[in-house]
C-alpha positions, -999 to +999 in steps of 0.1 A: +436-012-807+428+025-809+399+023-825+384-003-797+396+017-768+376+048-783+347+031-789+349+016-749+359+054-736+322+064-756+302+040-742+316+045-707+279+058-695+266+024-704+293+009-688+284+023-656+244+018-664+255-022-662+272-016-633+243-001-612+221-028-627+247-055-618+241-044-579+203-042-577+205-078-595+227-092-569+202-076-544+172-096-563+198-127-562+202-121-526+169-128-519+161-159-545+196-178-530+173-199-505+148-206-527+166-214-558+188-247-568+226-235-565+226-245-600+197-215-607+219-192-588+251-198-602+236-197-641+218-166-636+245-147-617+275-158-643+251-152-670+246-112-658+282-112-655+290-125-687+263-098-703+278-068-684+317-075-698+310-084-732+286-054-732+313-032-720+349-049-738+338-052-772+318-023-786+308-040-817+271-037-836+244-051-814+234-076-833+269-091-831+270-086-793+237-104-789+251-132-810+283-135-788+260-132-754+237-160-767+268-185-769+280-176-742+249-180-722+247-216-736+283-228-729+281-214-692+250-230-685+264-262-702+292-257-679+274-253-646+256-287-654+289-302-656+306-288-627+271-297-603+270-332-617+235-322-634+247-335-665+269-368-674+281-371-709+270-406-720+301-422-733+284-442-756+276-412-776+310-394-789+301-369-811+283-333-803+254-338-822+245-372-810+249-358-776+229-324-785+194-336-773+205-351-741+219-317-731+192-297-744+170-319-721+193-312-688+189-278-698+157-274-692+149-252-671+182-234-661+191-222-692+150-201-691+165-184-659+193-173-679+181-161-709+153-147-686+181-129-668+196-118-699+166-099-714+156-082-683+194-067-681+191-055-715+158-043-717+162-023-685+196-009-696+178+002-728+143+013-712+158+034-680+177+062-700+165+095-682+163+105-645+124+101-642+127+069-654+157+059-631+138+073-603+109+050-612+127+017-618+149+023-580+113+034-564+097-002-583+128-017-568+127-003-534+085-010-530+092-045-538+117-054-514+098-031-487+066-057-498+087-086-492+100-076-458+068-065-445+048-095-459+073-122-456+099-136-427+128-121-451+148-092-440+157-070-467+168-039-450+204-043-467+190-048-503+176-018-501+198-001-489+221-015-519+193-005-543+196+031-532+229+034-535+227+018-569+205+044-581+222+073-566+254+062-587+230+058-618+215+098-609+250+108-613+262+090-644+233+103-656+237+139-647+275+133-664+260+121-700+236+147-698+267+174-695+287+158-718+260+162-742+249+195-738+285+211-728+311+192-746+339+222-740+329+221-702+332+180-702+363+182-719+378+204-691+364+182-664+382+153-679+411+173-670+408+168-636+392+137-630+407+133-593+388+163-587+356+150-600+353+116-580+369+129-552+333+150-552+314+122-558+328+102-534+325+130-505+287+132-512+279+096-512+301+094-478+280+122-465+251+097-473+262+068-463+273+084-428+242+104-422+225+072-426+244+048-403+237+076-377+205+081-379+186+074-343+166+041-341+131+053-341+102+027-336+079+025-366+045+051-360+024+027-384+016-008-375+032-036-397+016-041-430+012-078-422-003-069-389-029-050-402-038-071-431-042-100-406-063-082-381-083-065-413-086-103-423-099-113-389-070-134-383-047-130-358-009-148-363-010-183-352+012-186-322+010-224-321+027-232-352+052-200-357+082-189-342+098-200-314+095-189-280+120-184-253+137-198-274+118-217-298+115-235-330+114-208-354+102-216-394+121-186-411+140-153-407+119-127-395+123-104-368+096-097-348+068-084-360+038-103-363+063-136-357+056-152-325+063-176-298+054-214-300+059-247-311+070-249-352+059-279-378+088-265-398+122-268-390+142-262-419+150-225-420+158-217-389+170-180-373+151-149-372+135-132-345+101-134-328+076-122-303+070-136-268+031-151-267+019-161-232-010-175-248-015-211-227-010-246-244-012-268-218-012-280-187+006-310-167-004-327-139+025-342-123+051-347-096+081-344-113+087-313-142+105-324-175+107-311-207+078-321-224+096-335-253+080-337-291+098-344-322+134-353-334+153-335-363+184-355-375+192-340-408+211-308-407+207-286-440+233-253-433+199-234-430+177-258-404+167-292-405+152-308-434+138-340-423+106-326-412+082-357-434+074-378-408+074-405-431+106-406-445+125-399-407+125-437-404+099-466-396+069-466-368+042-490-357+005-483-349+002-485-311-027-487-290-033-472-257-021-491-228-001-511-252+040-513-239+065-486-262+099-499-258+121-474-252+158-469-270+179-494-248+203-478-221+214-512-197+240-487-176+210-463-169+183-468-141+150-452-144+121-435-125+085-438-137+065-409-139+024-404-150+018-374-166-013-355-168-019-335-200-044-312-210-047-289-238-057-254-237-050-239-272-071-261-297-040-265-316-031-296-336+008-315-330+019-344-354+028-361-313+018-362-278+045-345-252+055-360-224+087-370-206+116-387-221+109-416-222+072-428-227+066-463-220+029-463-222-004-441-229-026-449-202-060-429-223-071-406-245-097-379-238-108-400-209-110-432-226-087-464-225-081-467-267-075-447-299-068-453-333-043-424-336-013-434-321+021-445-336+053-451-323+090-446-337+109-467-310+144-454-326+137-419-317+114-424-289+086-406-310+049-408-302+028-399-333-002-390-338-027-395-373+009-403-390-013-437-403-035-414-417-064-419-390-071-381-394-089-380-358-087-346-337-061-338-317-070-351-282-077-325-254-070-348-226-047-378-221-026-397-201+010-412-203+037-428-184+071-424-190+101-440-174+129-410-167+166-418-171+187-413-136+219-406-153+253-419-134+270-387-147+304-394-123+307-429-137+298-414-172+324-389-173+351-412-175+341-434-202+362-435-229+352-432-270+359-473-274+341-480-244+311-460-251+303-469-288+330-499-295+317-510-334+280-495-330+271-480-365+264-440-359+259-428-392+226-410-384+235-391-360+267-379-368+252-365-405+265-331-415+263-314-451+291-318-474+301-279-471+294-279-432+323-253-420+356-257-415+360-229-391+329-246-370+348-279-370+382-260-356+363-240-334+346-277-315+385-293-315+398-260-301+368-258-273+374-294-268+410-297-268+418-303-234+389-327-229+393-366-226+365-380-225+332-377-248+311-363-221+338-343-211+345-326-244+304-323-246+305-304-210+330-282-227+314-272-256+280-266-238+296-244-214+311-224-244+279-220-259+264-207-226+290-182-216+301-169-247+270-157-265+241-136-248+201-146-256+182-125-270+143-131-290+157-103-315+189-118-326+206-093-352+201-113-382+214-084-406+252-096-395+251-126-410+272-134-442+275-171-438+255-193-455+255-218-428+234-210-398+258-221-372+287-204-391+270-172-388+258-174-350+290-181-337+309-160-355+286-135-370+252-130-351+268-139-319+234-138-302+202-157-305+176-180-288+172-220-284+174-226-318+209-212-325+220-226-294+208-262-298+217-265-337+254-253-326+254-276-300+241-310-322+267-300-351+296-292-336+292-326-312+287-344-342+315-325-358+336-345-333+322-379-338+302-378-309+265-392-319+238-363-313+202-351-323+179-324-320+146-322-301+119-296-300+088-296-277+083-273-240+102-264-216+083-276-177+064-241-177+051-224-145+035-239-111+001-227-102-003-206-076-024-223-045-042-195-024-029-194+010-067-203+029-066-234+005-031-246+015-040-243+050-072-259+047-052-289+030-022-292+052+007-303+034-012-299-001+016-306-027+014-289-059+013-308-092+003-286-117+019-268-146+010-248-168+030-245-199+026-214-226+039-208-263+067-187-245+075-222-234+086-241-268+121-247-268+150-270-283+177-286-268+200-312-279+201-352-270+235-369-273+243-405-273+266-419-250+262-458-258+252-478-230+239-451-207+216-441-233+201-406-248+211-381-221+194-344-228+220-313-229+209-275-224+232-250-241+209-225-242+218-196-213+192-192-187+177-232-190+184-261-172+170-293-185+154-312-156+177-345-152+178-366-126+209-386-111+221-416-089+229-386-060+202-365-065+175-387-076+148-369-054+158-333-067+157-321-101+173-288-115+145-263-121+147-244-152+155-212-147+131-199-176+146-166-198+118-138-192+111-116-218+120-085-198+159-100-194+163-102-231+167-066-242+199-057-220+211-089-233+207-077-268+220-046-263+255-064-246+256-087-278+253-057-304+281-044-281+301-076-286+296-081-321+302-049-333+336-049-314+344-084-326+328-089-363+340-069-389+316-074-420+317-061-455+289-037-446+315-021-422+344-015-449+315+004-468+310+027-435+348+029-428+357+038-464+333+065-460+342+077-428+380+080-440+369+098-473+355+123-454+382+126-426+405+134-454+383+159-468+380+175-435+415+177-431+418+193-469+392+220-458+414+225-427+446+229-446+428+250-474+415+272-442+447+272-420+458+307-425+420+320-414+418+290-384+453+308-375+439+343-370+406+331-355+427+316-324+446+346-324+419+365-323+401+343-299+437+350-279+435+390-278+396+395-278+392+416-313+399+409-346+432+418-366+434+445-388+451+437-420+484+455-410+483+435-379+477+403-406+511+412-423+530+415-394+519+380-381+529+371-416+562+385-416+569+369-381+558+334-396+589+336-426+610+349-404+611+321-379+611+301-412+644+313-427+657+313-388+646+274-393+672+274-423+701+289-402+695+327-414+691+344-376+683+377-368+707+396-347+695+415-315+709+449-331+696+443-367+666+457-379+649+434-407+663+455-435+700+449-422+692+411-415+674+408-453+705+423-470+729+400-449+706+369-459+705+379-495+743+381-495+743+342-480+717+330-499+715+351-536+692+329-548+662+339-523+675+375-525+646+389-547+619+369-529+631+385-493+635+417-507+599+419-518+589+405-484+608+432-466+594+460-491+556+445-477+562+446-443+578+479-446+546+498-466+524+479-438+542+496-406+555+528-422+534+538-451+507+561-447+488+540-475+458+522-466+464+483-463+437+456-470+437+423-469+449+414-505+483+429-490+486+404-460+474+375-489+504+387-509+532+386-484+517+345-476+518+341-512+556+357-514+561+335-483+555+306-502+579+316-533+607+323-507+599+285-496+603+269-532+635+293-537+654+281-505+648+242-513+656+246-551+688+266-539+700+240-516 
């Protein structure tokens, strides 16, 4: 046992090196987690932990450690495959020898990831053995993270911060190891005061952390490398297929930069931020403003909507111009016929034709009454383009006719779950991932606890989302800690744009067994202005032209209410979906489109709110650093309390105290102390007479009292020169007096 303990102690620097390597490795695992399978991430993570533990707690020859680590890695990968169901043992093969070929087959490729992590960790711990190599290694990792942060949609500032932290710790470890090797006697002395060494290291780290978090925000002087590269290549970021705008369909977790608003073609990893792009996309001529509905998504993965594949979302059929398109049955909802003429401006290609809900006929495509590029998915009311493989170029103009529902909201609000759904099969629109967060479900139930009908529950959820979380096109995704997008939005980020609100509404509604689906398209856009002179000449001229830009790209929710059909519901603050009602059929609610200028103050409000309500691991680190610095500052103040006291006296009297005055001041202090212990100085007594009486009352303190009296009399009555060391002697002797009086009790 003693030999083992000595081996562990002698390899302390190797153990700390593995710790810093583990921290850096965890940052790479954090980056790769969205792309890797859970089995791969688990295999790599457990491999690193197992290797580190074996290296630290089993100080045997390296060849034996390698053998143990190899066996541990194979066993861990095998257990992971069993846990995730990747490998199910064949009951007809009872022995391990018979199962071994099947096990080896299923271990591929997970075992290679684990072995690769093992090799990289050991090679790094062996090769990075000096200050120069540590700096180079840390610099390479920071450079790699910075490049990925600049040229991908990932936000990796936190990974960089942890890498810098690990690098600092690694350099300190290396310095202490060098000190141990070159100055063994000094190292032995240091080991007698481990707390002081640890405290000084903690203070240095705390100063760096506090200085870092309090640095002012400064906009970059240089253009983002990705933007420079795009411009140098002669390309501009595609505004038609990038992030969402004004709320919009985002395709990743970028934060601004070159990511701009527009209609996204990939919704499986929503979130991040974007810049507003007001480039025109289309003009719409119509006598009614509506959301220009595009595609439907139904399968929520925890990070976004994974059913991007047109062919796997459901069946569709080829249709022709002029052919009736059957909408989803809604016998209890009347409709109003609406014709829309759409003209495309940006030259972009889309997988659908946009129009009001729900399109029932395509009147013409590019001015002619025929086209072989149209398909219809009746279940979702999607008008697909080129889904059947016609490969026709996207039309520049088209005309569609829609039947816009006139929703009887007053009647709908009274319908119970049984009246609306009965025995309907609603599974596709109630889908939630198996690991859907319970606290999201619990929050939905808490918000809707007072509602009686599905419609009332949906309205309460809508109200909660619109009134609780501020809108911003640059949400602070660094606050996200949860793997689930909705959970991180509701409890951590607490700000966002339409993808956040609409996804949260759909999933929370589904958690209450109310069918819902996610819809994306465009908000109605802005009405073109007519010159005053032209309006006067034409008399009662009606302006039915609307211009839609990339900043109008939008997503919202549709809730299914049985015989009342699918009803669009808007959860994003600042937006109001135009819906006809039976009492207001001739008037449509106008969407109050969020302006870019409004996003910034709301973002600041969101940051303030989130900062007060959220408490993340990063905050714990900063809080710990602040506590260390406060304790250190308190210790320094206590250690220099005499100097501070004399400084205050100097400020009060206007000049510096002489050594004699300091002795007198210290004497007054210890006299006040003994008085607090019941040793009172009478008015007619001199200090000598009082000390003689106190010495009789407290014999244990007599020697200290006599020494203090002698110092006072020498300072006051002796011709000797009094120096600073003399009042320090008074202070030291006063401390001894306190100890003697305490021991004498």
